[in-house]
N, C-alpha and C positions, 0 to 999 in steps of 0.2 A: 395516037391510036386511030386506025381507020374505022369507018362505019361498019365494015364487015366484022371487025373484032368487037365492036361495042354491042352489037345485037345479041350475040350468044350470051354475054355477061348479063344483060338485062333480062333475057329469057330465063337464064339459070336462077337469078334472084327471084323472079316472078313465080317460077314453078316451086321453088323452095318455100316461099312465103305462103302460097296458097295451100300447100300440103301441111304446113305447121301452124297456120294461124287462120282464124275465122274473121272475116271482114264484114262489117255491117255499117249502117248509117242511122243516125238519130233523126228525129222529126225536123230538126233545123238544118239537116244536110251534112253534119259533121261525120266524117268516116272514122271508125274505130277499128282497132285490131285486137283480137282476143286469142291468146295462145290456146291451142286445142286442149279441151278438158279443164281449163283454168278460168275462174270467174272474173278476173281482173282485166279490164279493157283499157287501152291507151289510144288517144287520138293519133292518127298516123302523122299529123303535121306538128305534133307537140315537140318542143325543144326543152321541156321542163327539167328541173334538177332532180325530180323523182324518177327519172328514167323515161326515155322516149321510145317509141316503136322502132325508130331508125336504129337506135343503139342496140335494142334487144335483137333486131334482125341481123345486125353486123356480128354480134356475139354468137348468135346461133349458127350463122354461116361459117364462122371461124372454128367453133368447137366441134361442129359436125364434119369438119374436113372438106367443106365445099370450096372454100377459098376466101381470099381477101379482095374486095372490089373497091374501085375508086368511087368518088362521090358522084360522078356523072352517071355511072351505071345504076347506083342506088336511087338517085333522083328520078331517072327515067322509069325504073321499075315501080317506084312508089306512085309516080304520076299515073301509070297505067292501072295499078291496083286501085287507086282512088277513083278513077273513072269507072272501072268495072263495079266497084262497091256501090256506086250511086244507083245501080239498078237492083241491088239486093234488098232484103226485107228491112223494115224500119223497126228498131228496138231501142228503148230508152236505156240510159245509164243512170246509176244511182250512187250517192255518197252515203256511206254508213248504214242507212236504213232503206229497205226496199219492199214493195209488195210482192207476194209470190202467188203460187197456184193454190186453189182450194181454201181461200181465206187465210192463208199463212202470211207472215211477214218475216223478213230476214234482217239480221244484224251482222254487219261486217266486223270481224275481229281484227282486221288490219294485218293479218298474218301473211307471210310469204307463201305458205302452202294453200292459201285461199279458204281455209276452214272458216265457216260462218255459223251463226245460230239461227235455226229455223224455229219460229214461234207460232204455235197453233193453239186454239182453245182446248185441244186434247193433250197438250204437253209441248216441251221444247227439247231439241237435241242439237248436236253439233255435227255438221256435215259440209261437204263441198257442194255448193248449189250447181244445178244444171245450167250451163251457159245460156241455154234457150230460155231459162226462167229468170235469172238475175245476172246482170252485168254490173260489176262494181267499177267505179271510177275513183281513183285515189289521187290525193294531192299532198303537199307538205304538211297540211293540217290533219291528215288521216293518221292518227297514232294507233299503236297496237294495244289491244285489250288482252287481259289475261283470260285463260280458259275458265269460264264460270264453273263454280263448284256445284255439284249435285247434292240433293237431299240435305239442304241447309236448315229446314224447319223454321225458316224466317229469322234465323240468328243474324244474318247480315243486316237486316233492317235495324235491329236493335243496336248493332255495332256502329252503323252509320249515324244514327240519331244521337248516340253518345258522344260522337266527335263534333257534331254540329251544335249550334247554340240556339235552336229554335225556341221561341217563347213558350209554346204550349203544344199539346197533342193535336189540336186542330191545324196548326201551322205545319206540323210534321205530315199530317194526312194530305194537305194540299201539295206539299213538296213531292210526296210519293205519287200523287195523281199526275203531276207534271212529268215526272220521270217516266211513268207508264205511257203518257201521251207522246213522249219523244220517241218511243218505240213503234209508233203507228204512223207511217208516212202519209196516209191519206186524210188525217184529221188535224186541223190547225189547233194549236194549244196557246193559251194566253202566256205572256211573258212574266215569269216570276220576278218581282222586285224585292230584293233582299234589303231590308232597311232596319235601322236600329241605332242606338247611340254609338258614339265613337268607341272603338275597341271591342265591338260586339262580334268581330270575326266575320263580317259580311263578305269580304273578298275571299277569305279562306273557305267559308261555307259555299260560296258560289263555285269556286274551283272544285270542291269535292263533288258537287252535283254534276258539273260538266264532265269531270273525268270518269264518272261512271259510264258515260256514253262514248266519250272521245279518247279515253285512255290517259295515261299519266302525262302525256305531252300537251293535253288540252289546257287552255289557259284563258284568262280574261284579257281584254284589250281596251284601250281608250276608244271613245266614240270617234268615228271617222269625220273628217272635215267636210266631205261632200258626198253626193249620191254615188258617184262613180266608184269611190273607194269603198263605200259601204257595200255596194253590189258585188264588187270583187271579193271582199271578205266573206260575204254571205254565200257566194257561189262555190267557194273553195272548201267549205266545211259543212257540217250538219247543224251544230249549235253555235249561234253567234252570241257571245257573252260580253257585255260592256260594263266596265268597272268604274266606280267612283263618279257617277253622274251627279252634277250639281244643278243643272238646269236642262230643259228640253226645248230648244228653239222650235218654232212651228215646222220648219222643213224637216228636221230630224224626227219630230213626232209623227208627221205624215208618212215619212219613209218607213218608220218602224211599224206603223199600221199595215203598210203594204207587205213588209217582210213576214209579219205574223200570219196574215190571212191570205197572202199570195198576190202576186202581180207579175207584170212583164215589163222588161226594159228593152228598148231598141236603140241601137246606135250604128253609125256607119262603120262598115268593115274597113280595116286599115288597108291602104294601098289600093283602094277601089274608088270608083266614082258613084256607083249606085247600089252596090251590095250592102246588106245590113246584117247585123249580128243580133239575134234574139236571146234574151236572158230571162228565163222563167224561174221564179224562185218563191218558195214558201218554206221558211225555216223556223224551228224553235229559237226563241231568244231568252236571254237572262240578263237582268240588270241589277246593279248594286249601287247604293248611295244612301246618305243620311236624309237628304231632302232634295227633290228635283224642282221645287217651286210649283208654278201653276201647271196643272195637267189638263190637257185638252180632253173634252168628253169622249171623242172617238177612240183615243188611246186608252182612256180609263176603262172602257169596256173590254180591252184586250190585255189588261194587266192582272196580276195575281200577287197580292201583298203577302210577303213572308217576313214576319217580324222576328228579330233575333235579340238576345239579351247578352250583357257582358258576362263572361265566365268567371266563376269564383277562383279557379285555379288556372294559372297560365302555364303553358308548355312551350318548349322550343320548337322551332319550325322543323328541324331535323327529326326530332322525336315524333312529332305529329304526323309528318308525311311518311316516315318509315312504317308507323303503325297502319296508316291508310293504305299504303301499297301492299302490306301483308294481308289486310282483310278484304281488299278489292275483289278477289275472285269469289269470296263468300257473299259480299254485298251484291255483286252482279247476279250470282246464282239465285239469291233470295228475291231480287227484283224480277227476274224472269219467272220464278215460281208464282209470285204475286200477279204478274201480268197474265199468266195463263188462267189463274182463278178469276180475274176480273173479266177477261174476255168471254169466259164461259158463263158468267153471271147474267141473269135476266133482270132488267130494270126499265122503267118507263123513262122516256126522254122529256125533261122539263121544256115547256114551250114558251116560257116567258123570259128566257135569258138569251143574250146576243150570241154567245158561242155555245150553241146547243150541243155540239159534238162533245166538247169538254164537259159540259154539264151532265150529259149522259154517261160519260166515263166516270165522273164523280159518283153518280147514282149507282153504277155498276160496282165501284169500289166499296160503297156503303153496303150494297147487297152481299158482297163477298166477305167483308170484315166488320161492318157496323161502326166504322170510324166517325161517321157524321161529316163526311167531306163536303157534300152538297150544301149543307147548312153553313159550313165554314166558307165556302165559295160565295154564297149569297152575302154573308157578313163582310167579306173582303170587298165585294162590289159596292156595298153600302158605304164602307169607309172611303172608297175611292170617289164615290159620288159626293160625299161630304167635302173631300179635298177639292173637287172641281168647283163646288158652290163657294167654298171659302176663298177661292182664288178668282172668282168672277163676280164683280159688283153688279152686273146686269142681272145675273141669275138671282142674287140676293134680293134685288129690288123687285123682281117679278114675284118671288115668293112672298115678299112683304105685302105686295098689292093683292095677292091671292088670299092672304089671311083676312082681308076685309070682306071676302065673299062668304056666303053661306055654303055649306056642303051641297054640291050638285048645281050651284049657281054658275052661270057663265056670263061673260061680258064680250060684246063685239064692238070693235072699233077699227078704223083704218090704221095702217102702219104709222102715218103721221100723227094721228091722235094718240096712239099708244106711246109714241116717242115723247110727245109733250107730257102725257100723264106720268110716265115713268121718270122722266127728267125732273119734273116738279116734285115727285115723291122723293127722289134721291136728294135733291137740293134742300128740301125741307123749309121750315120757316126761317132758318138762318141763312138761306140762299147760298149754301156752300157751292163752290165751283164744281163743275162736272169733271170726273177723272179723265186722265189720258186714255184714249182708246174707246171712250163712250161713243155710241152710234151718233152720227151727225145727220143722217137722213132716214126716212122711213124704210127705204130699200135696205140700207145697212142693218137697221134694227131687225127687219124680217129675216135676213140672212143669219144674223147672230142667234135669233130665236130658233131657227132650224138646227143650228149646231148644238144648242143646249137643250133641245126638246126632249131627248131621252132622259137627261139628268133631271129635268123638271118633272117628267112623268113618274120617275122613281120617288118623288116627293109628293105625289098626288096632285100635281098641277098639269093639266093637259092643254097643249097649244095646238090649234088647228087653223087652217087657212081656207077661205071660201070666197065666193063672189056673188054679189047681188046684181040686179039690173043697173044699179048706179055705180058701184065701185067694188073693189076687192076689200076684204076685211080679214082681221086676225081675231080669232076667238080664244079666250083663255077661260078655262073651267077649273074650279076647285072640285076635285073628284070626291064623291061621297065615300066614306070608309066602308069596306065590305062588312057583311054580318060577321059576328064572332066565330061562327062555325067555319066560314070560308077563310078567315084569318088563321085559324088553327090548322086547316088542311093545307095551307100554303107552305108550311114549314115542316 
């Protein structure tokens, strides 16, 4: 085919594409195509199994009687469209949950017709969002949700809790707070850790919580082996759920902290020398397991313990999931009703907790329902602090040394002097050997104390660093208990 014959085909494809699709770019430069009037956008370079823009463009040209074109003409047309789109407006794409105009948020139902749920403090409804407001991006992990039921009067919440095996009402309230937090794209939420004895239905309960947001195709998965696989899984869906964890190595623990509160990953773009690919992510997570061993302090502040108990009556998987699929529209409708009430509620933001946004959400839930969620959240953090201390011999030794101090008393020593004092205290009169991983230098001790500083502060032991004209020092203070009136007002 001559060049004169190629140019008209390329021009025909380009004219058709620009009249039937809207093209824009994201902040990282990726160009997306969005069918006119439809909220779902696809990257024009995608070759994914969920349908690429090249495929939908070919189908549109054929069905509208424009013609069938060869690969060269399509490639040249898409190259031109991509170059032109780089000068267009920048707009983000979202998976499952997105912010909207006027304080609203959107929930993608994963339907072919693009219908989504608009959630606002004044109510929720189902509509197709304006493409200028929301652009959905879908992957193989984007399952379809049922149309939520209206006017449920909270019946769906009771139906859900009857299927789950949560230990008590406080745990149920925390689970509801997490689900409401998953519908807010701008607020990081702690990762619920479903734990309990063998046979308590931890995996089943986790799937039920995930499928309220991700649909019946949502599922749990094993922990990835490396950071790249983890980021790939996180970027492809909204909720990342890890099943049957037995231990948390430091690298996985640090990566989970980044996923929960947000981070960015940069790697070299394929088939290039200098271009890079930026991956920004902050996603809700869910974990299940009987015991994960030692929990690092920074992750403990980002976890939410949900305890389950063994059911008295066992049911078959087929019966259980058939009932769940039947009640899911009512469950989703009740959750949306509760979300509207919570967002309209007024409550003060607790200032003493790490994840203040989630603490504020718990306070709003309490204001709307009186569940006592914030108190349960504080109790969950206290339990996790106990787990951290029980797994850290250095923290136990520091607390033991602080018990020798009077309330309000402080001790200042250099890091080397503290290392000698704490090592001697741990070894005791029997001179037992120091455990593996015990600090070997003052610098290592200082770094370890910085890591466990929030955990020690939760137990009334304050650690601070300073410098005199002679040397640097570490100060450990046993905090004086607050007056009874302040203790009561704190809960």
